[in-house]
C-alpha positions in Angstrom: 110.1 80.1 97.9 111.2 83.7 98.3 108.1 84.5 100.4 108.5 81.4 102.6 112.2 82.2 103.1 111.5 85.6 104.7 110.6 84.1 108.0 112.9 86.0 110.4 112.4 89.7 109.6 109.7 89.5 107.0 109.1 92.0 104.1 107.9 95.6 104.2 107.5 95.9 100.4 106.4 93.2 97.9 105.7 93.6 94.2 103.9 90.7 92.6 102.6 92.6 89.6 102.3 90.1 86.8 104.6 90.6 83.8 103.2 87.3 82.4 99.4 87.2 82.5 98.3 84.3 84.6 101.5 83.6 86.5 100.2 84.8 89.8 97.2 82.9 91.3 95.3 82.7 94.6 97.6 80.0 96.0 100.6 82.4 96.0 98.6 84.9 98.0 97.6 82.1 100.4 101.3 81.4 100.9 101.8 85.1 101.6 99.0 85.3 104.1 100.2 82.3 105.9 103.5 83.9 106.9 103.6 85.1 110.5 105.2 88.4 109.4 102.5 89.4 106.9 100.3 90.9 109.6 103.2 92.8 111.2 105.7 94.1 108.7 104.1 94.2 105.2 103.4 97.9 104.3 103.3 97.8 100.5 101.7 95.2 98.2 101.5 95.5 94.5 99.4 93.1 92.5 98.9 95.1 89.2 97.6 93.0 86.3 97.3 89.8 88.3 94.3 88.9 86.2 93.8 85.4 87.7 93.5 86.5 91.3 90.0 86.3 92.8 88.2 87.6 95.8 89.6 84.7 97.7 93.0 86.5 97.7 91.4 89.8 98.7 89.7 88.2 101.6 93.0 86.7 102.8 94.7 90.1 102.5 91.8 91.7 104.4 92.2 89.1 107.3 96.0 89.2 107.4 97.8 92.2 105.9 96.1 94.8 108.1 99.1 97.1 108.3 99.2 97.8 104.6 99.8 101.5 103.7 99.9 101.0 99.9 97.9 98.5 97.8 97.8 98.4 94.0 95.3 96.0 92.4 95.0 97.8 89.1 93.6 95.7 86.2 92.7 92.7 88.5 89.3 92.4 86.9 88.1 89.3 88.8 87.9 91.3 92.0 84.4 92.3 93.0 83.1 95.4 94.9 82.6 93.2 97.9 86.2 91.9 97.9 87.6 95.5 97.5 85.3 96.7 100.3 86.7 94.0 102.6 90.2 95.2 102.1 89.3 98.9 102.5 87.5 98.3 105.7 90.2 96.0 107.3 93.4 97.8 106.3 93.1 100.9 108.4 96.5 102.4 107.4 96.0 102.6 103.7 96.9 106.0 102.1 98.0 104.9 98.6 95.7 102.9 96.3 95.7 101.7 92.7 92.2 100.8 91.5 92.5 101.3 87.8 89.8 99.3 85.8 88.4 97.8 89.0 86.7 100.7 90.8 83.0 101.5 90.6 80.7 104.2 92.2 80.1 101.8 95.1 83.8 101.5 95.6 84.1 105.3 95.8 81.6 105.4 98.6 83.4 102.7 100.5 86.8 104.3 99.9 85.6 107.7 101.3 84.1 106.0 104.3 87.1 103.8 105.2 90.2 105.8 104.2 89.1 109.0 102.6 90.5 111.2 105.4 94.0 109.9 105.0 94.2 109.0 101.3 97.1 110.7 99.6 97.5 108.9 96.2 94.9 107.2 94.0 95.0 105.7 90.5 91.6 105.3 88.7 92.4 105.2 85.0 90.3 103.1 82.7 87.2 103.9 84.9 84.6 102.1 82.8 82.4 101.5 85.9 82.6 105.1 87.3 80.2 108.0 86.7 80.6 111.7 87.3 78.5 111.3 90.5 80.9 108.7 91.8 84.0 110.8 91.1 82.4 113.9 92.7 81.6 111.8 95.8 85.3 110.9 95.9 86.4 114.5 95.6 84.2 115.6 98.5 85.8 113.0 100.8 89.5 113.0 100.2 90.9 116.3 101.7 94.5 115.0 102.0 94.7 113.8 98.4 98.0 114.8 96.6 98.0 112.7 93.5 95.1 111.5 91.3 95.2 109.7 88.0 91.8 109.6 86.2 93.2 109.2 82.7 91.1 107.4 80.1 88.0 108.0 82.2 84.9 109.3 80.5 83.3 110.3 83.8 86.0 112.9 84.5 83.9 115.9 83.4 84.0 119.7 84.1 81.9 119.4 87.3 84.2 116.8 88.7 87.3 119.0 88.0 85.7 121.9 89.8 84.7 119.8 92.8 88.2 118.2 93.0 90.0 121.6 93.0 87.7 123.1 95.5 87.8 120.2 97.9 91.3 119.0 97.7 93.7 121.8 98.6 96.7 119.5 98.8 96.4 118.2 95.3 99.7 118.6 93.4 99.6 116.0 90.6 96.6 115.4 88.3 96.4 113.1 85.2 93.4 113.9 82.9 94.8 112.2 79.8 92.1 111.3 77.3 89.1 112.4 79.3 86.4 112.8 76.6 83.9 114.6 78.9 86.4 117.4 79.7 85.7 120.6 77.8 87.3 124.0 77.4 85.3 125.2 80.4 86.9 122.5 82.6 90.4 123.4 81.4 89.7 127.0 82.2 88.6 125.9 85.7 92.0 124.2 86.0 93.7 127.4 84.9 91.7 129.4 87.5 91.7 127.1 90.5 94.7 124.8 89.9 97.5 127.2 90.9 98.7 124.7 93.5 99.2 121.9 90.9 102.8 121.0 90.1 102.1 118.4 87.4 99.2 118.2 85.0 98.6 115.8 82.1 96.1 116.9 79.5 97.3 114.7 76.6 94.7 113.3 74.3 92.1 116.1 74.8 92.4 117.6 71.4 88.7 118.5 71.4 89.5 121.2 74.0 89.8 124.6 72.5 92.4 126.0 74.9 96.0 126.7 73.7 99.1 125.3 75.3 100.4 128.9 75.8 97.2 129.8 77.7 97.6 126.9 80.1 101.3 127.5 80.6 100.8 131.1 81.3 98.0 130.5 83.8 100.0 127.7 85.6 103.5 129.0 85.2 105.0 126.9 88.0 103.4 123.7 86.8 104.8 120.9 84.5 102.0 120.7 82.0 101.8 117.8 79.5 99.7 118.6 76.5 
């Protein structure tokens, strides 16, 4: 009813993230996409944890909500690579994405191709379908990136960290919480090349043999969470 009532001016920002698993289904997205304003005014759409949504919804969004600048579909595990690719290729203004637990290496290739040049913020935690090669492909194609979350991601290794810091000069916020492939060498790379970072999360990496004091001294202008 709320969506249908916004007929005159429409909405720029809509958060349908599901606090009760299963409450948001494809028919609600159909209702959204049927609104005349959806293709004109909607800039931000958040669908985090909408676990019953399918590619049917993504295809509708790809056809209709083409002015989106931010899309968050974290934890929507019924979405396929094809559905995500449809949205990335159709929404030419996207610069902020949440793809936690849904992204794959193929998604990284499509992301770089479709919106890598303008991407500023990306969440990729719980990256069970990502490899180090996929993350390095991402790092090579997102020169404007400012925020990246790859927490709980076994693919975020030392080589990826090096590639990221070398290729993304605008990066200011990096979340590497609980990245089991990260070693002391990777953290020392952060200390050497991450001077531009303003926020860094290394919680849950107790296997790394680098002290808090060492990191703080190397990155003295950074908020470091250890």
